[in-house]
Structure formats: structure tokens, C-alpha cells
C-alpha positions in Angstrom: 0.0 0.0 0.0 1.3 3.4 -0.8 2.6 5.6 2.0 0.2 8.5 1.4 -2.8 6.2 1.2 -1.7 4.3 4.3 -1.2 7.5 6.3 -4.6 8.8 5.3 -6.6 5.6 5.9 -4.5 4.1 8.8 -5.9 6.2 11.6 -9.5 5.6 10.6 -8.8 1.8 10.3 -7.1 1.9 13.7 -10.1 3.7 15.3 -12.5 1.1 13.8 -10.4 -1.8 15.0 -10.1 -0.2 18.5 -13.9 0.4 18.6 -14.6 -3.2 17.5 -12.4 -4.5 20.3 -14.2 -2.5 23.0 -17.5 -3.4 21.4 -16.8 -7.1 21.9 -16.1 -6.5 25.5 -19.2 -4.3 26.2 -21.3 -6.9 24.4 -20.0 -9.7 26.6 -20.6 -7.6 29.8 -24.2 -6.7 28.7 -25.1 -10.3 27.7 -23.5 -11.9 30.8 -25.9 -13.5 33.3 -23.7 -12.8 36.3 -21.9 -9.7 37.4 -18.5 -9.6 35.9 -15.8 -8.7 38.5 -13.6 -5.6 37.9 -10.5 -7.9 37.7 -11.7 -9.0 34.3 -11.8 -5.4 33.0 -8.1 -5.0 33.7 -6.5 -6.7 30.7 -8.5 -4.5 28.3 -7.6 -1.4 30.2 -3.9 -2.4 30.3 -4.0 -3.2 26.6 -5.4 0.3 25.9 -2.7 1.9 28.0 0.0 -0.2 26.2 -1.3 1.0 22.8 -1.2 4.5 24.1 2.3 3.9 25.4 3.9 2.7 22.2 2.2 5.4 20.2 4.1 7.9 22.3 7.3 6.8 20.6 8.3 8.2 17.3 9.8 5.8 14.8 12.6 8.2 13.9 13.8 7.9 17.5 14.3 4.2 17.1 16.1 4.4 13.7 18.8 6.9 14.8 21.7 5.4 16.7 24.3 7.3 18.7 26.2 5.6 21.5 26.2 8.9 23.4 22.5 9.8 23.0 20.2 9.0 25.8 17.0 9.8 23.9 17.1 6.7 21.7 17.8 4.6 24.8 14.9 6.1 26.6 12.6 5.5 23.6 13.7 1.9 23.3 13.2 1.3 27.0 9.8 2.9 26.9 8.8 0.8 23.9 10.1 -2.3 25.6 7.9 -1.6 28.7 4.9 -0.9 26.4 5.3 -4.2 24.7 5.7 -6.0 28.1 2.5 -4.4 29.3 0.7 -5.4 26.1 1.8 -9.0 26.2 1.0 -9.3 29.9 -2.5 -7.9 29.2 -2.9 -10.5 26.4 -1.7 -13.3 28.7 -4.0 -12.1 31.5 -7.0 -12.2 29.2 -6.1 -15.7 28.1 -5.9 -16.7 31.8 -9.3 -15.2 32.4 -10.6 -17.1 29.4 -9.3 -20.4 30.9 -10.7 -19.5 34.3 -14.1 -18.6 32.9 -14.3 -21.9 31.0 -13.3 -24.0 34.0 -15.4 -22.5 36.7 -19.2 -23.2 36.5 -20.1 -20.3 38.8 -18.2 -17.6 36.9 -19.2 -15.6 33.8 -19.8 -17.5 30.6 -16.9 -18.5 28.3 -18.0 -15.8 25.9 -16.8 -13.2 28.4 -13.3 -14.7 28.3 -13.3 -15.0 24.5 -14.5 -11.3 24.3 -11.6 -10.3 26.6 -9.1 -12.0 24.4 -10.6 -10.5 21.3 -10.6 -7.1 23.0 -7.0 -7.2 23.9 -5.9 -8.5 20.6 -7.9 -5.9 18.6 -6.9 -3.0 20.8 -3.2 -3.9 20.4 -3.5 -4.4 16.7 -5.2 -1.0 16.4 -2.3 0.6 18.3 0.2 -1.0 15.9 -1.9 0.1 12.9 -1.9 3.7 14.1 1.8 3.6 15.0 2.8 2.4 11.5 0.4 4.7 9.7 1.8 7.9 11.1 4.3 9.9 9.0 7.1 12.1 10.4 5.1 15.3 9.6 2.4 14.2 12.0 4.7 14.8 15.0 5.1 18.5 14.6 
């Protein structure tokens, strides 16, 4: 896909994917027969924060390398922490899916599946938005 088309359509696509992820979660909460505890909300919230975290890093900061520049080291460390948070949120949602499917008293398995879909789609939307930004968008 051409760069100018991707930078024009990418943010809209990222917003649609982000909205779809949260829509799956809201649908599962509304359709659940039992009250869903707040702990099950945390993976989606952490995934949203992780998507925000790695969108705070400019790609140009990662491409430049200078052994005496602290800015690129800070950007790489921030991006590493963002990816750790994103993978932990995805692992947490898979753990909640397993817990929901094993316990008969908890929410339905659809709540767990929706949590995994939510985390996955939110993180994909963050990556779509990060790759679609051009250097002129930063200033």
C-alpha cells in the first residue's frame, strides 16, 4: 500500500479496530448472566494503556543510533515496557478465558473470549496507528 494512502486511511482503520475491540467486551458484559468482577476489566484497560504507550514513541527515535545519545535509549526502554504491558495484558486475558471456561459459577466463556478479542484488537489498532503515522504528523 502506498505511503500516502496508508497515512490517510490508517488512523481511521485503527479507530475502527479499536472500537470493535471494545464493542466485543461491552457486548459480553451486557449479555452476561452474572456480574463480571472488575479484575476481568483490567486486561483490556492495560491493553489500551499499552497501545497509548507505544504510540508515544516516534519511529525516527528508534532508527537513529548514537552511542552517546540518551534519547534513543529512553525511547527503546519505553517501547520495551509498552510491549511487556501489552503481552502481559494479552496473557491475562487468556488466563481469564481459561478461568471462565473451567469454573461453572463464573461468567460465561463468551466473556473470556471477548476479553481475548478485545486485547488483541486494541493492540492491533495501536500497531496500525503507529505504522500509519508519517514524520510530519509529529510537529
